C-alpha positions in Angstrom: -18.5 -9.0 53.3 -16.0 -7.8 50.7 -13.4 -9.9 52.7 -14.9 -13.4 51.7 -14.2 -13.1 48.0 -10.6 -12.0 48.7 -10.0 -14.8 51.0 -11.5 -17.3 48.6 -9.3 -16.0 45.8 -6.3 -16.0 48.0 -7.0 -19.7 49.1 -7.4 -20.6 45.3 -4.2 -18.9 44.4 -2.2 -20.9 47.1 -3.9 -24.2 46.3 -3.4 -23.7 42.6 0.4 -23.2 43.1 0.7 -19.8 41.6 4.2 -18.4 41.6 4.8 -15.6 44.0 8.3 -14.1 43.6 10.8 -17.0 43.1 8.8 -19.4 45.4 5.9 -21.6 44.4 3.3 -21.1 47.0 1.1 -23.9 48.3 2.8 -26.7 46.3 2.7 -29.1 49.3 0.2 -27.4 51.5 -3.1 -28.5 50.0 -4.9 -31.7 50.6 -8.0 -33.4 49.2 -10.7 -34.7 51.6 -14.4 -35.8 51.3 -17.0 -33.3 52.1 -18.6 -34.2 55.3 -22.0 -34.0 53.7 -21.2 -36.8 51.4 -23.5 -39.8 51.4 -22.2 -43.3 51.8 -22.8 -44.2 48.0 -20.6 -41.4 47.0 -17.9 -42.1 49.4 -17.8 -45.7 48.2 -17.6 -44.5 44.5 -14.9 -42.1 45.3 -13.0 -44.8 47.1 -13.2 -47.3 44.3 -12.5 -44.7 41.5 -9.4 -43.4 43.3 -8.0 -46.8 44.1 -8.5 -48.0 40.6 -6.1 -45.2 39.5 -3.6 -45.1 42.5 -2.1 -47.5 44.9 -4.3 -47.5 47.9 -2.2 -50.0 49.8 -1.9 -47.6 52.7 -5.6 -48.4 53.5 -5.0 -52.1 53.9 -5.2 -53.8 57.2 -2.0 -53.4 59.2 -1.1 -50.1 57.3 -1.0 -46.7 58.8 -4.3 -45.5 57.3 -6.5 -48.5 58.1 -7.9 -47.0 61.3 -10.3 -45.5 61.8 -12.1 -47.9 59.6 -14.8 -45.4 58.5 -15.9 -44.9 54.9 -15.4 -41.2 55.0 -11.8 -41.6 56.3 -11.0 -44.2 53.7 -12.4 -42.3 51.0 -10.6 -39.0 52.1 -7.3 -40.9 52.1 -7.9 -42.4 48.6 -9.2 -39.1 47.2 -6.1 -37.3 48.5 -3.8 -40.0 47.0 -5.5 -39.4 43.6 -5.4 -35.6 43.9 -1.7 -35.6 44.9 -0.9 -38.0 42.0 -2.6 -35.7 39.5 -0.6 -32.6 40.4 -2.8 -31.0 43.1 -5.1 -29.5 40.6 -8.4 -28.3 42.0 -10.4 -30.2 39.3 -8.6 -33.5 40.6 -10.4 -33.1 43.9 -13.8 -32.3 42.5 -15.2 -36.0 42.6 -18.5 -34.7 41.2 -18.7 -32.0 43.8 -17.9 -34.3 46.9 -14.3 -33.3 47.3 -12.9 -30.4 49.4 -9.5 -29.0 49.1 -8.2 -28.0 52.5 -5.2 -26.0 53.8 -5.0 -27.9 57.2 -3.1 -31.1 57.1 -5.6 -34.0 57.6 -2.8 -36.4 58.7 -3.3 -38.2 62.0 -1.2 -40.7 64.0 1.0 -42.7 61.6 -1.4 -41.9 58.7 0.5 -39.1 56.9 -1.3 -37.5 53.9 1.3 -36.8 51.2 
């Protein structure tokens, strides 16, 4: 039971980019995706908001992240583009509680998450 708070704090420290020794830990090893429990309206709002702030051309037809053409996939790509452009801060992945910072790279096929 006491292990969970420690692991949560460690995850936060890595994603926040705390300096450990001379190396910055976690600076490129965190991504932002949509929570699987997010409803369609929230996903659409996140997609529209993120793409109003960053270039979402990678989601266009013929581009690497067009498929699979699902709202959760498209929102996750857009949310991550926004998160990365804002310095990978936890608050840049909040999206009113519908964003999730992950440590596992969500890239697939030719769709590479930055």
